[in-house]
MARVO-88559 format. One record per atom (N, C-alpha, C): residue number from 1; residue in one letter; atom name; x, y, z. Coordinates in steps of 0.2 Angstrom, whole numbers, plus 5000, padded with zeros to 4 digits. Example, Ala and Ser with C-alpha at 12.3 -4.5 7.8 and 13.67 -1.06 7.14 Angstrom:
BEGIN
REC  resi  resn  name  east  north    up
REC     1     a     N  5066   4972  5039
REC     1     a    CA  5062   4978  5039
REC     1     a     C  5066   4984  5039
REC     2     s     N  5064   4989  5035
REC     2     s    CA  5068   4995  5036
REC     2     s     C  5064   5000  5039
% end
This chain:
BEGIN
REC  resi  resn  name  east  north    up
REC     1     x     N  4500   5309  4862
REC     1     x    CA  4499   5316  4859
REC     1     x     C  4505   5320  4859
REC     2     x     N  4510   5318  4862
REC     2     x    CA  4516   5323  4863
REC     2     x     C  4522   5320  4858
REC     3     x     N  4521   5315  4854
REC     3     x    CA  4526   5313  4849
REC     3     x     C  4527   5319  4844
REC     4     x     N  4533   5320  4842
REC     4     x    CA  4539   5317  4843
REC     4     x     C  4543   5319  4849
REC     5     x     N  4540   5324  4853
REC     5     x    CA  4544   5326  4859
REC     5     x     C  4545   5320  4864
REC     6     x     N  4539   5317  4866
REC     6     x    CA  4539   5311  4870
REC     6     x     C  4536   5305  4867
REC     7     x     N  4540   5300  4867
REC     7     x    CA  4537   5293  4865
REC     7     x     C  4535   5289  4870
REC     8     x     N  4531   5284  4869
REC     8     x    CA  4529   5279  4874
REC     8     x     C  4536   5276  4877
REC     9     x     N  4536   5276  4884
REC     9     x    CA  4542   5273  4887
REC     9     x     C  4547   5278  4889
REC    10     x     N  4547   5284  4886
REC    10     x    CA  4551   5290  4888
REC    10     x     C  4550   5292  4896
REC    11     x     N  4555   5294  4899
REC    11     x    CA  4554   5297  4906
REC    11     x     C  4554   5304  4906
REC    12     x     N  4550   5307  4910
REC    12     x    CA  4549   5314  4911
REC    12     x     C  4550   5316  4918
REC    13     x     N  4555   5320  4920
REC    13     x    CA  4556   5322  4927
REC    13     x     C  4552   5328  4928
REC    14     x     N  4549   5328  4934
REC    14     x    CA  4544   5334  4936
REC    14     x     C  4547   5337  4942
REC    15     x     N  4546   5344  4943
REC    15     x    CA  4547   5347  4949
REC    15     x     C  4540   5350  4951
REC    16     x     N  4538   5347  4957
REC    16     x    CA  4531   5349  4959
REC    16     x     C  4532   5355  4964
REC    17     x     N  4538   5358  4965
REC    17     x    CA  4538   5363  4969
REC    17     x     C  4538   5370  4966
REC    18     x     N  4537   5371  4960
REC    18     x    CA  4537   5377  4956
REC    18     x     C  4532   5382  4959
REC    19     x     N  4534   5388  4960
REC    19     x    CA  4529   5393  4963
REC    19     x     C  4527   5398  4958
REC    20     x     N  4528   5397  4952
REC    20     x    CA  4526   5402  4947
REC    20     x     C  4524   5398  4941
REC    21     x     N  4520   5402  4936
REC    21     x    CA  4518   5399  4930
REC    21     x     C  4524   5397  4926
REC    22     x     N  4523   5391  4922
REC    22     x    CA  4528   5389  4918
REC    22     x     C  4528   5394  4912
REC    23     x     N  4534   5395  4909
REC    23     x    CA  4535   5399  4903
REC    23     x     C  4532   5396  4897
REC    24     x     N  4530   5400  4892
REC    24     x    CA  4527   5398  4885
REC    24     x     C  4532   5393  4882
REC    25     x     N  4530   5387  4880
REC    25     x    CA  4535   5382  4877
REC    25     x     C  4537   5377  4882
REC    26     x     N  4535   5378  4888
REC    26     x    CA  4537   5373  4893
REC    26     x     C  4532   5367  4893
REC    27     x     N  4534   5361  4895
REC    27     x    CA  4530   5355  4896
REC    27     x     C  4527   5355  4903
REC    28     x     N  4521   5353  4903
REC    28     x    CA  4518   5353  4910
REC    28     x     C  4514   5346  4911
REC    29     x     N  4514   5344  4916
REC    29     x    CA  4510   5338  4918
REC    29     x     C  4504   5339  4923
REC    30     x     N  4498   5337  4921
REC    30     x    CA  4493   5338  4926
REC    30     x     C  4488   5332  4925
REC    31     x     N  4483   5332  4930
REC    31     x    CA  4478   5327  4930
REC    31     x     C  4472   5330  4926
REC    32     x     N  4469   5326  4921
REC    32     x    CA  4463   5328  4917
REC    32     x     C  4458   5329  4922
REC    33     x     N  4454   5335  4921
REC    33     x    CA  4449   5336  4926
REC    33     x     C  4443   5331  4926
REC    34     x     N  4441   5328  4920
REC    34     x    CA  4436   5324  4919
REC    34     x     C  4438   5316  4921
REC    35     x     N  4444   5314  4920
REC    35     x    CA  4445   5307  4921
REC    35     x     C  4451   5306  4926
REC    36     x     N  4454   5311  4928
REC    36     x    CA  4460   5311  4933
REC    36     x     C  4466   5308  4930
REC    37     x     N  4466   5306  4923
REC    37     x    CA  4472   5303  4920
REC    37     x     C  4478   5309  4920
REC    38     x     N  4484   5306  4921
REC    38     x    CA  4489   5311  4920
REC    38     x     C  4491   5312  4913
REC    39     x     N  4491   5319  4911
REC    39     x    CA  4492   5321  4904
REC    39     x     C  4498   5326  4904
REC    40     x     N  4502   5326  4898
REC    40     x    CA  4507   5330  4897
REC    40     x     C  4506   5335  4891
REC    41     x     N  4506   5341  4892
REC    41     x    CA  4505   5346  4886
REC    41     x     C  4510   5351  4886
REC    42     x     N  4510   5355  4881
REC    42     x    CA  4515   5361  4880
REC    42     x     C  4511   5367  4881
REC    43     x     N  4514   5372  4885
REC    43     x    CA  4511   5379  4887
REC    43     x     C  4511   5383  4880
REC    44     x     N  4506   5385  4878
REC    44     x    CA  4506   5389  4872
REC    44     x     C  4503   5396  4873
REC    45     x     N  4500   5397  4879
REC    45     x    CA  4498   5404  4881
REC    45     x     C  4498   5404  4889
REC    46     x     N  4499   5410  4891
REC    46     x    CA  4500   5411  4899
REC    46     x     C  4495   5416  4901
REC    47     x     N  4493   5417  4907
REC    47     x    CA  4488   5422  4909
REC    47     x     C  4489   5429  4906
REC    48     x     N  4484   5431  4903
REC    48     x    CA  4484   5438  4900
REC    48     x     C  4485   5437  4893
REC    49     x     N  4487   5432  4890
REC    49     x    CA  4488   5431  4883
REC    49     x     C  4481   5431  4879
REC    50     x     N  4482   5433  4873
REC    50     x    CA  4476   5433  4868
REC    50     x     C  4477   5427  4863
REC    51     x     N  4472   5422  4863
REC    51     x    CA  4473   5416  4859
REC    51     x     C  4468   5418  4853
REC    52     x     N  4471   5418  4847
REC    52     x    CA  4467   5420  4841
REC    52     x     C  4462   5414  4838
REC    53     x     N  4457   5416  4836
REC    53     x    CA  4452   5411  4833
REC    53     x     C  4449   5415  4827
REC    54     x     N  4445   5411  4823
REC    54     x    CA  4443   5414  4817
REC    54     x     C  4438   5420  4818
REC    55     x     N  4434   5420  4823
REC    55     x    CA  4430   5426  4824
REC    55     x     C  4432   5430  4829
REC    56     x     N  4439   5430  4831
REC    56     x    CA  4441   5435  4836
REC    56     x     C  4447   5431  4840
REC    57     x     N  4446   5432  4847
REC    57     x    CA  4451   5429  4851
REC    57     x     C  4448   5428  4858
REC    58     x     N  4452   5424  4862
REC    58     x    CA  4450   5422  4869
REC    58     x     C  4456   5425  4873
REC    59     x     N  4454   5429  4878
REC    59     x    CA  4459   5432  4882
REC    59     x     C  4459   5428  4889
REC    60     x     N  4465   5425  4890
REC    60     x    CA  4466   5421  4896
REC    60     x     C  4466   5425  4902
REC    61     x     N  4462   5422  4907
REC    61     x    CA  4462   5425  4914
REC    61     x     C  4468   5424  4918
REC    62     x     N  4469   5427  4924
REC    62     x    CA  4475   5427  4928
REC    62     x     C  4476   5420  4930
REC    63     x     N  4471   5415  4930
REC    63     x    CA  4472   5408  4932
REC    63     x     C  4471   5403  4927
REC    64     x     N  4472   5405  4920
REC    64     x    CA  4472   5401  4915
REC    64     x     C  4478   5400  4911
REC    65     x     N  4479   5394  4908
REC    65     x    CA  4484   5393  4903
REC    65     x     C  4481   5390  4897
REC    66     x     N  4484   5391  4891
REC    66     x    CA  4482   5387  4885
REC    66     x     C  4487   5382  4883
REC    67     x     N  4485   5375  4883
REC    67     x    CA  4489   5370  4882
REC    67     x     C  4488   5366  4876
REC    68     x     N  4493   5364  4872
REC    68     x    CA  4493   5361  4866
REC    68     x     C  4497   5354  4866
REC    69     x     N  4495   5350  4861
REC    69     x    CA  4499   5344  4860
REC    69     x     C  4504   5345  4855
REC    70     x     N  4509   5341  4855
REC    70     x    CA  4515   5342  4850
REC    70     x     C  4513   5338  4844
REC    71     x     N  4508   5333  4844
REC    71     x    CA  4507   5329  4839
REC    71     x     C  4504   5332  4832
REC    72     x     N  4501   5337  4833
REC    72     x    CA  4499   5341  4827
REC    72     x     C  4498   5348  4829
REC    73     x     N  4498   5352  4824
REC    73     x    CA  4497   5360  4825
REC    73     x     C  4490   5363  4824
REC    74     x     N  4485   5359  4824
REC    74     x    CA  4479   5361  4823
REC    74     x     C  4476   5364  4829
REC    75     x     N  4473   5370  4829
REC    75     x    CA  4471   5373  4835
REC    75     x     C  4465   5370  4839
REC    76     x     N  4462   5365  4835
REC    76     x    CA  4456   5362  4838
REC    76     x     C  4459   5356  4843
REC    77     x     N  4465   5355  4843
REC    77     x    CA  4467   5350  4848
REC    77     x     C  4469   5353  4854
REC    78     x     N  4470   5359  4854
REC    78     x    CA  4471   5363  4861
REC    78     x     C  4466   5363  4866
REC    79     x     N  4468   5363  4872
REC    79     x    CA  4462   5363  4877
REC    79     x     C  4464   5368  4883
REC    80     x     N  4460   5372  4885
REC    80     x    CA  4461   5377  4890
REC    80     x     C  4462   5373  4897
REC    81     x     N  4466   5375  4901
REC    81     x    CA  4467   5371  4908
REC    81     x     C  4466   5377  4913
REC    82     x     N  4461   5376  4917
REC    82     x    CA  4460   5380  4923
REC    82     x     C  4463   5378  4929
REC    83     x     N  4467   5382  4932
REC    83     x    CA  4470   5381  4938
REC    83     x     C  4466   5382  4944
% end
């Protein structure tokens, strides 16, 4: 879901020691809450941001980020991640 940025077989180096939220546009790796599978997404929103929707917006809490795939730009592929 991260093509063309990352393709199968590409390597991604991670820094597990970060002490602050990643900036908007950064790639992040995390374990999916339901399956435990390792996933890579791009940060599209950080704590306090407003994410627009058709009927309004979602305001991210202090412990939330909005993550998206690079594969397409449709907002329905985005998934909130709760830290």
